[in-house]
N, C-alpha and C positions, 0 to 999 in steps of 0.2 A: 503492498499500500504506501510506503514512504518512497518508494523509488516511482509509482506513479503521479504523486504529488509532485514531484519534483520534476518531472516530466512534464507536467502540466503547465508549472509556474515556469520553466525554462521556454517552454514554448512562446509564451507571451514575452518574454524579456527578448529571446531574439526576433521575433516578427515584429516589436514594437520597436530595435534600434534605429537611430537614426547621425545621419554625419553631423558634421559642425554644420552644414549649412540649410540642415534642418530635411534633407531628403532620404529616402529610404536609402539603407545599404545595400552595395551587391550581393547576389545570394553568396558569393565564395566566401566575403567576409563573415554574414550572417554565421555561415556552416561552422567558421572558424570560432568567433566568438562562442555559437551552443555547445562545440567541442569542449572550450577552453571551461565553460560554466559544469561542464559535466565531469572532467578532469576536477576541479577546484571541489566541487562536491564530493568527489568519491575516491580519488586515487589514493591510494595506501601509503604514501610517502609525499605528503603536502609541501616539505621542505624543497623538494625537486623542481615545485613550479614556478615561473618565473611572473613578473606584470606581464599584462598582455600586451603591453607596447612591444616585448621583447620577441612577440610571436607576429607582430603584425606583417602581411605578404608572404608569410609562408604558407605551404600546402599543408594540409590537415594533418597527414600521417608525419610530417616532419615535426613537428609540434610535440607530437605523441612519441617519436623516436628520439627527441630530446630529453627525455624523461628516464632514459636508459634503464628501462625496466627489462633487463636481461635476468635469465637466469639456466644454468645449462646443467644443473644437477650439485649434490655436496661434492666436494673434492675434485670438480673437473679443475683442469687446468687446460689453457689455449685461449684461440679465439671463439669466444662464445656466440651464438648465433639465436639463440630463443630467447625472442621478445614474446612478453607477456600482455603489454599495453599497446594497443594498436586500433588503427582506423581502418575500415575496409570501404572503396567509394560506392557509391550508389548504386551502380551498373552491376554489382559484382556483390552487394549486400544480401541478398535473400538466397542464395547459392550458397554461401558463407554459414548462415545461420541454419541451413539444410543441412551441412556437415557438419554442425555443433550438435544440433538436436536428435539427429537422424540417423540410425543405419543405413549403407546402401542399397537401393533396391533395383533388382534384375529382373531382365524380363527371361524367366527360366520355369523350370518345374519344380525349385526349390528344395533340393536335397546335393549333398557332399557325398566324394567319393574317395576310396584311395584303392591301390592296385596292391592283388594279393601276388606275390613272386613265390612260387612253389617249383624246387629242382623236378625234373621230370612231368609238370605240368604246365599246360598253357596259363598266362597271365591271367588273371581274373578281376573283373572290378568287384569292388562290396562297398554297400553304403557304409557310411559313417557318419552322417546325421542326415534327418528329414526333417526339415522345418516345419512346426505345428501347423501355421495358417498356409498353406501351400498347396499345388496342385499333387503333389508325390505323396501328400497324408492324407489328402480327400482319395487319392485313387489305391490307398491300403500299403502304400510302399514302406518298409519299416529300415529300422537300421539293423545290420546285419546280412539282409539280404546280399546274394551274387546276383550281378546283371548279366545274364548270356543273352538276350536279345532285344533290341530296340526297332520295333516291328519285324523287319525279317533280317537287319545287319546283325552279325554276331558281334559279340562285345567283348570276346575274349580272345586272347594271342594280340598279337600286334594291335590289334584295335584296341585292347584293355588302356593302351599308354595315348593312343590317338584320340580315344573319348574320356580322356581324366579331367581334365581342366576347363573345358567348355560347355555350353547347352547348344552352342549355335550349331553346330553337326547335327544335330538330332532335328526332327521335323517336328514344326509346330504340334500338331497333334499322333502322339508315341504310344504305343502300349508295351509294354515292358515286360519280358518276360524273364522270371526270377527264380533261382536255387534257395528255398527256405525249408530249413530242418531236412536237407537233404533230397527234397520233393522240388520239382519244378512246376511252376504256374503262372499261368498269363494272368496280370494287372488289369484293372481296367485303365481306358484311355486315359492319356492326360494331356491337355492343353496347357501351352506354354501361358504364363501370366506374367505380370510385375508382382513380383517376391518379394519382400523386406527379411534383410538378414537378421536373424537374432543374435543375443550376445553371449545365453548362456546356455551350455551344451552339458549336459551330463554323460558320463561314459563310466567305465569301471577299471579299477587297476588291481589285479588279484581278488576280484569281487567286492572291493572294498568302492561306495561310490566316490567317482571321483568328477569335481565339478570344473568347468575352465570358465570363467568371466573375463571376457575381451575387453568390456568397456562397459561405461553407465551411460544411457542414453536415453531420451525422454520420449522416442517412439522407436520399436523395433518390431519385431516379427509380430510381437504383441503389440498392441496399439499403445498399450496402458506403459510398455517399454520396460526397462533392465531389473527392476524391483518385481512387476509383475513377473517376468520370468521366474525371477528366482522363487520366488514363493510359489510355483507351480513345481520347482524341482525339491524345494523343503517338502510338498506334497508327497512326491515319490517315495524319497526315501526315509518315509516318516518310520520312526522304531527302529532305525541304524544307532548302533553305538559312536560310530567313527564317521568321518568323511573326510576328504583330501578336496582343497580348493585352491586353484590355479589359478595366480593373478600375475604371473610372469608375463610381462611385455604389455600390461594393462594402463594403459597413457593417462587412465581418468575417467573425469565427465562430471555429469549433474550431481551437484551436493546433493539435493535432495534424496536418490535414489540410493546412495553409496553409504548414506547416514541411514536412513529406513531397513535396507539390509543388513547394516552391522545390530540395528535394533531387535532383529529376530534371533540372536544369536547370543542375546545375553541377560541378566536379569531385569526385569521391568522396571523397577526404580533407577537402575544405572545410569549413571550420566558418560553421555558418549564422546563428547568433547568439548571445546567452547571456541567460537570465533571472536576475534575482534575485530571490527567492523568500523569503516569511514563511509557517513553516509552523510546525505542533507535532509533536514526536518523542517517544516513550512514555520513550525513555532519557535524551534529552538536553533536553528541555523545548522551549520557544518557540528557533525556530532560523531563522537567515535567510542562506540558500545563495545561489551562484552555479552554475546549473545551465547547463552550455554542449551544444548541440546540433551535431552533424555530419551532413553526408550519409550518411556511413556507418552511422550510428545508424536510417537507413530503407531504406536499399537494401544490396543484397551483391554490385550489381554497375554499372556505368557507367549513368547516368541515362539514361532515353529521350531529354532534350531538348537534352542538352550539345552536341550538334554543329548544334543550331540558333542562331542570332543572334536576340535576341528585343528586340522595340520592345514598349514597356508604356505604355497610356493611361492616364492618372490624372487625377483633380479632386480638389477636397476632397471631396468626396462618398466618396473613397476612404480607407480606414480601418481601422485594427486590426491583423487578420489579413492585410489586402490590403498595408498597409505593412510588416508582419513580412515576407511572400513577397518585395516588391519590394525592398526592405532587403538580404535575403540573396542575390537574386540580381545586384544588383547591385552590392554590394560583392563578390562572388565573380570576378563578370565584369563589369570597368567599362566594357565596348564596349557593353553594353546600353543602349537608347536608350529614356527616359521624357520623352512627349509628353505636355503638355497641363497642367492647373496644380499647384500643390503640396497636397501631399494632408492630410488632417484633422489629423494628429500626434498619434494615440492610440495609445502605446507600453507600455500597465499591459493586463493581464489580469484575469480574474474565475474564480473558483472557487464551484462551486456544489453544495447538500445538501439533501436533506429535512430538517427540525429536528422535534423532541422531539415535538411536533401534527402533524408533517406538512406544517407549510409550506415554503416556498421561500427558504433564506437564500443569495444574490449578491454576494460579496465581491471585493474588489480586494485582489489578493496578489502581484503580480509586477508588475516594470520591465522592458521589451525593450532588449537594447543590441546594439549592432554587434560586431564579434569583436575591433573596437580600442579598444571602452570607450565610444565614442559612443552616443548616445540620438535616437533620433528624436519621443520623448513629448516634446509642448507646442511642438514643430519644424517636424516634417512633411518628408516628402521632396520635395524640390524637381526638375523637371522639367531634362532636357537642353534640350529645346526648349519654351521656354514661350510655351502658347496658352491664355488665358484660357478662350474660350467659338468655339462655331461647329464642329459638326460637320464641316463640308465642309473648314476650315483644317485641324482635327486629322486626317480622313483624308487629305490632299492630303501632311502632314507625314509622315506614316507610310508611305503609298507611296513616295515621294521617298526617306525612309532604308531601306525594305526595300531599293529599287533600288540604292542607293547598296553595301548589304551584297552584292545578289548573290540570283538565282533560280533557282538549281539544278533545281528542281522546281516545277510549278504543279498546284494541285488537279487529280484529273481531274474531268472536267466532273459527273458524278452529282451532286459537293455544292459547285459553283459556286452563288453567286448572280450576276445581272448587277448588280444595283443595293446600295446600300449596307446593310449589315447592319440590319434592322428594330427598333426596341425590342420586348423579349419581355415581353408584359401578362400576368397571370393570367385563368383564367376564374372561374365563378362558384365559392365553394367551398363544400365541404361541410366537417361537423366531423369530427374523426378522434381514435383514443383515443391517449394516451401508452402507448407500450411501453416496460416497465421494464427496464432496463441499466445500465450502468457510466455513473459520471456522467464529466465530462469537463473539461477546462481551456476556458476561452471566452477570445476578446481579441474 
């Protein structure tokens, strides 16, 4: 609400600016002034903002760049390129918002596959993921199916590699024949459609639930986003004693989603994190506030993951919201085991909005803290079991930790994979339209 008030007041100011002669200011200067007001109201380091006269005549993003809001991770040495406060021109603003809020959309069937190579047998394609809302799901395709035919085209042997990474080679209307439980069966026809990619994938590792979260988005294959996907997975593994969550390479995302996900795993009265935020209030002017987040802010009853022991995999590619999530869980559930490398160390968050001319302002406005006042910003989250590289070593350590916790329930056969979870790779993208909606905090 405070952001909406700010926008309305700034719009009034910007539209009312006049020059010395009383004439209306040119649009370019109106845009520069509007963005200057946004930075004055929100930017987390107000001491870096100069008087407006120092920016007069600049391009808008040059003013943003002058703030030097760069960060390339804890312990980074070299030329840093990662800037977190920036401006996007009006022509590219909607595309940028779409990238921020939504996962990519593909013109496809909505499933992913990997090649099985076995000596003495032809290469075979096996389904590694089926998107819940997709033609593949509607047609009855299941994870673990082996693909034999697409219409009358064999998908084994040399064709297994040819048809691995793209759906464009398949006909728009395709009937797949699969091998399931050692029996061949023809599925219903699938017709390609625009399919949005999920962010939460459920596999198994030695029959232990293995959840990969790739990022935190407002809209995914589930229209309600990553948190809704995660809740669905928690229901599927209900009753298990131990689960593994893979956050390696997860760059972050929407604060609301990752914080709500942490609430599902900790006691209801737990304080998750608190943020120090900079913002503008109509009555109080520029404000610096501490905003505290508790599990009960998101849930009305006990979280669905509180009875599960958690093993979290992280590396330097785990950043921002994935660190916020892990910090909240580890602080309130000290028995949680973190395996891998020290995380990136980005404990600052951004807010974004359209500007006077329809550009996009993206501004660092908060820093996150553990409930005890410590921060992981520019520090990262250290693993309980440090393993810098090597999937096999990390998976072995995770299975060993899970066995020490105990395994009261294994995954049902229908959602098991015998091999280690594959990397999930996107297929060919198709352009999608930005859906207008409320703006969100982002980390």
